[in-house]
VEXKOLMAR-559577 format. One record per residue (C-alpha): residue in three letters; x negated, y, z. Coordinates in steps of 0.1 Angstrom, whole numbers, plus 5000, padded with zeros to 4 digits. Layout:
N
ALAXYZ...
This chain:
530
MET153513900772SER152314110800LYS152414010839ARG155213990851PRO156313770886LEU154913350883GLY158613280884ALA160313430857GLN157213310838ILE157712980846SER160413000830HIS159413190802MET156412850800LEU159212580798LYS161012730771SER158012680755ARG157412330759GLY161112300751VAL163112290781ASP166412470774VAL168612350798ILE168012390838PHE170412280861GLY170412460900ILE171712680927PRO170113000938GLY168813080971VAL166813350983HIS163713190986ASN163513030944GLN165613420937GLU162113470913MET162513190894TYR166113290877ARG164413640871GLY163413500834ILE166113230827GLU168513480808GLU165513650795ALA163513340782GLY166613170766ILE167612890788THR170512820800HIS171512770835VAL174412520848LEU175112620885ALA176012270906ARG177712310933HIS174512100955GLU171812040951GLN172611650951GLY174811790917ALA172211940903GLY169311600905PHE172311390890MET173011660863ALA169611690855ASP169411320855GLY172011310836TYR171111510809ALA167711330804ARG169210970795ALA171511150771SER169011340761GLY165811220758LYS163811510770PRO163011560806GLY166311750836VAL164511990847ALA165812150888TYR165612430903ILE165612380941ILE165212630970THR163112521004GLY163612291024PRO167112181026GLY167112210985LEU165011970985CYS166011741010ASN169511760987ILE168511640958MET166111400969THR169211130966PRO168711190928LEU165211170928GLY164810870945GLN167610730920ALA165510890889TYR162810760899SER164610360902ASP166010420869SER162610540850VAL164210950843PRO162211230837VAL163711460862LEU161111740878ALA162111930903ILE160912320906SER161112420944SER160212690962CYS158212630998LEU157112821026ASP154213021029GLU152912911058THR154312671083ALA151312531104ALA150912871126ARG154712971131ARG157912831137GLY161412861133GLN161413021097LEU164712961076HIS164512671050GLN162012501076MET161012161071LEU157712031087ASP155811851055GLN158411931025GLU155911781000ALA155911461015ALA158811451017GLY159411480983ALA156811230975CYS158411020994VAL161011010962CYS158811100934GLU155911010915TRP153911240926SER154811540942LEU152511830951GLU151912200960ALA151312500932ARG149512770950ASP148812990921ALA149613010884GLU146912850867SER147712580896ALA152012570885TYR150912540853ALA148512310852LEU151112130873ILE154012210850ASP152412060817ARG150511760837ALA154111650844LEU155411690806THR152611490795GLU152811220817PHE157011190813ALA155411140778ALA153110910780GLY153610670809ARG156610540825PRO158810870831ARG159510850864PRO160711200892ARG157711470896HIS158211730920ILE155712070925GLN156712340945VAL155612730940PRO155112930984ILE157313210976ARG154813450972ALA153113330941LEU156513360932GLU156713690937ALA153613820928PRO151713900893ALA151013670872ALA150213640832PRO151513380809ALA151113010807PRO148712950785GLU150612800746ASP151412470742THR148612300726GLY151212080708ALA152811740709LEU151111400719GLN150311160708THR150410840725GLU151310560707THR149210300697VAL149309980677PRO148709680704GLN148209410676ALA146409170698ALA149609190724ALA152009150694GLU149508840675ARG149608680710ILE153608640712ALA153408540679ALA151808250685ALA153608160710LEU156908230697LYS155007970666ASP155107690687ALA158207740704GLU161507540702ALA163407710728PRO162208120725LEU164108340750PHE163708740752VAL165008900781PHE165009260776GLY165209550800GLY165809970801GLY162009980788ALA162609820760VAL166310020746ALA163610270724GLY162709990701ALA166109810701ARG165909790663ASP163309600659TRP163709400686LYS167409240675ALA165109190641VAL162408980660VAL164608800675GLU166608710644ARG163908590622VAL163008380656ARG166308280659ALA165508310696ALA168108350726SER167808650744PHE169308800774THR169909160786THR169809280826TYR172409530827ALA169609870813GLY169109660785ARG172509600771GLY172709670735ILE170109500726ALA170709250699ALA174209330698GLY176009110681ASN173308810675ALA175208530677LEU172208380701ASN172508710725TYR174308560763GLY174308990773ALA174309080801TYR174808820827LEU172108740843ALA173108780874ARG175908460873PRO173808190888GLU174407950859SER171608170839ALA169408030856ALA170307660839GLU170307810800ILE167008040808ALA165307720821LYS166107490790ALA163807710768ASP160207670767LEU159207950763VAL160708310779VAL159208650770ALA160108940795VAL160109290770GLY160909610796THR162109510827GLU161209470862LEU163709120866SER164709240902GLU166809130927VAL169509430916ASP169109250877LEU168908850888TRP171008870922ARG168208540930ASP165008500939ASP163608340902LEU164708390866GLY165608030866HIS162407940836ARG160407660835GLY158407670802ARG155807940788PHE156208270808ILE154908640787ARG155708950802VAL155409300789ASP155909630803ILE154309980802ASP153409990833PRO150909760848ALA152109710885GLU155009520870LEU153009260847ARG151709050880ALA154709060900ASN156108700887GLN153908450897ASP154408170876THR153308460841GLU151008350821LEU150208630800ALA150908950812LEU150509210783GLN150309630784ALA151909800759ASP154810020746ALA158209800741ALA158709980713ALA155509980690LEU155409590702ALA158309530683ARG157109680651ALA153909560653LEU155209230659LEU158109280625GLY154509310604LEU153409000611ASP153608690595GLY154008290604PHE156108310632SER160008270630GLY161607900623LYS163207600638THR164907700673ARG167107430700TRP169507680704ARG173407650694GLU175507890690THR178707690701GLU176907670733VAL175808030735ALA179408190730GLU181307870758ALA178408050780ARG179508370776ALA183308290775ARG182708130812TRP180708410828ARG183908620815ALA186408450824GLU184808360864THR184108830863ASP187708800861ALA188608600881ASP186208720911ARG187909120908PRO191109060889GLY192509330870ILE189909550859VAL189309340824PRO192709410808ILE191509810811CYS187909720805ASP188909570772ALA191409800760LEU188810120765ARG185909910744GLN189009870716ALA189610250721VAL186710480725PRO184610550694ALA181810340690GLU178910680702THR181610710728MET178010770762ILE179110640792TYR178110740832SER179710480857ASP179010500901MET178910250926THR182410110919GLN183609730909PHE185009850879ALA181609950865TYR180609610880VAL182709420863ALA182009630832LYS178809640825GLU179609240823VAL181909190802TRP181609510777PRO179309430754MET177609770744GLU177709840709ARG174910130707PRO172010080735GLY171510330760HIS175210450758TRP175710310795HIS173810480825HIS174310350859PRO173310370894PHE171010080890GLY168409990918PHE168510280940GLY172610190937THR173310610950LEU177010670958GLY178310990938TYR176010980905ALA179210890879LEU180111310876PRO177511490878ALA174911260856ALA177811250830ILE178411670834GLY174711690826GLY175211410801ALA178411590782VAL175811920786ALA173411770762ARG175311570738GLN177911870727GLY180411740709ARG180611340713PRO182111190737THR180711060773LEU182810950798CYS182610950839ILE183610640855ALA184110670897GLY185310430920ASP187910690946TYR185210650973GLY182010680955PHE184011010936GLN184611200965TYR180611210975THR180111450946ILE184011570933GLN183211980941GLU181511910905LEU184411940885GLY184112300897THR180812310870ALA182512090843VAL185112280848GLU183612630845LEU181812450814GLY184512360796LEU184212010788PRO186411690775LEU185111500798PRO187811230810ILE186911080843LEU188610770848LEU189210720885TRP189710340898ASP191510370931ASN191810060954GLY192310270978LYS188910091000LEU185309951000LYS187209730986GLU183109570978ILE182209601017GLU185809481023ASP184709191001SER181209081013MET182309081046VAL185208871043ARG182708631026ALA179908681055GLN182808621081ILE183008961100ALA186709101103PRO187009411083LYS186009761097ALA186010071082VAL186409971048VAL190210181044ALA189610561041LYS192310841037ASN192210931002PRO193411300989ASP196111320959PHE193511330933VAL196111390908ALA196711730921LEU193611770941ALA191311850904ARG194412060890ALA193412230923TYR190212300905GLY191912400874ALA191012020855HIS193811840840ALA195211520857VAL196611230847ALA198110880863PRO198710590833ASP201310370846SER200410090816VAL196709930802ASP197510070770GLY198810460786VAL194710430802ALA193210420770GLN195810680754ALA194510900779VAL190810860774LEU191410940734ARG193111260746ALA190611430773PHE187411410750GLU190311670729ALA190611870758GLU190212190771GLY188012140798PRO188311770821THR190511530827LEU190811310855ILE192610970844HIS194310800876VAL194110420876THR195410220902PRO195009820904ALA198809810898VAL198509930860SER196809640854GLY199409420876GLN197809350912GLU198609460939PRO196509690954GLY193509660977
């Protein structure tokens, strides 16, 4: 391939490295990056806002297992995508943001899109944020990012390229050196865990999102040992169907008492962070082993007896290759089932009216449905009471906790999963953060059901204020006519009047031409609004 502007060569390089889709918005500063998209054979998805582009790249990455890539402009483009990059950092999602930047900022002021330090701004929410001043550097940084996504904790990276460099003629990127072999068999770690399991009478596993890739093997491990298990919200679906699985009820205060019954706790692929527990202490009193790919997490708990850096999936396979660690247990299936039932009832009492809709939807939607939810009370309930049959099929802005995630992320997921069902769940307030991305979903013709839970207020904040004895303030905002607004974008829209009607509307939306907004209020399940 002959020389052409570096901006075009970057697209060709990405295509050669397996990138098929790019999310973004063109501008005068990054237009050279758009020169090569079509000729490289890459699909470009036009977002309505760079925040939407970032969330789409995040949702695409979670659904496909491949990095999500976004093209953004200098200055405000980078600022707008920082929230999605922060979310991707919190949830370990491989997103690569490539932006333009000004050629010089020290001596010259008042330039279009100028920031004081764009590179440093990106570093606040990314694993790293670096500038490539020529073609060789750009190619090296792209390969470095893609390699690190495959070899370690896949957090976002940002690469910025000066406008003049994007416009300059450049030779093609070097040939791809081929797939990276990253896995090593963690035999020693497996043997140490097996020895601990052999001595335990009440072993318990806590699985996080980092264990999803090895979910089938981890389920086989807990069944062999007859161990109890919990999952974080991100780990839902691991050990699904096992009678000794407590589910995703870690945040229930009483879970600490159940965990205290264990004489050995093995935490796999989880930070056990504030948003996992909502308390300071996991509750364990026995031995504690921690497994994580990120060494920074291994000493996060001072009571850790054994900290093992290992890939969770490889470790599960290694464990299953060993003999002699299955056997006795003090756990009782009836006690686990009773605890799950108590916690489900508590969840229903805390936020009435949502559990019946969750139950109806769970029975109706296909098992392969991938769900993207926003920060909304509907999701807070569903994350506990909706047991997932398949891990890695419910995505939520867990750690960073941004509003506006669900719709654009679901669009990215639906792009990655053409022909398979994807469901968006949002609340009335957060939906308005990124509601403009309805235009993108319509433009793409995605059969995407958008379940909009509308309780007419920031109900979770109102409840928190009441608990803190603060008179609720600024928790009610005038909503638009969501059904009319969705139709104005060219989407379908319905407002079911029953729980069964909600489930049927979702099923019809999977078959529709284009997205469908499904407007749901607490009255659907017999609750008063608010």
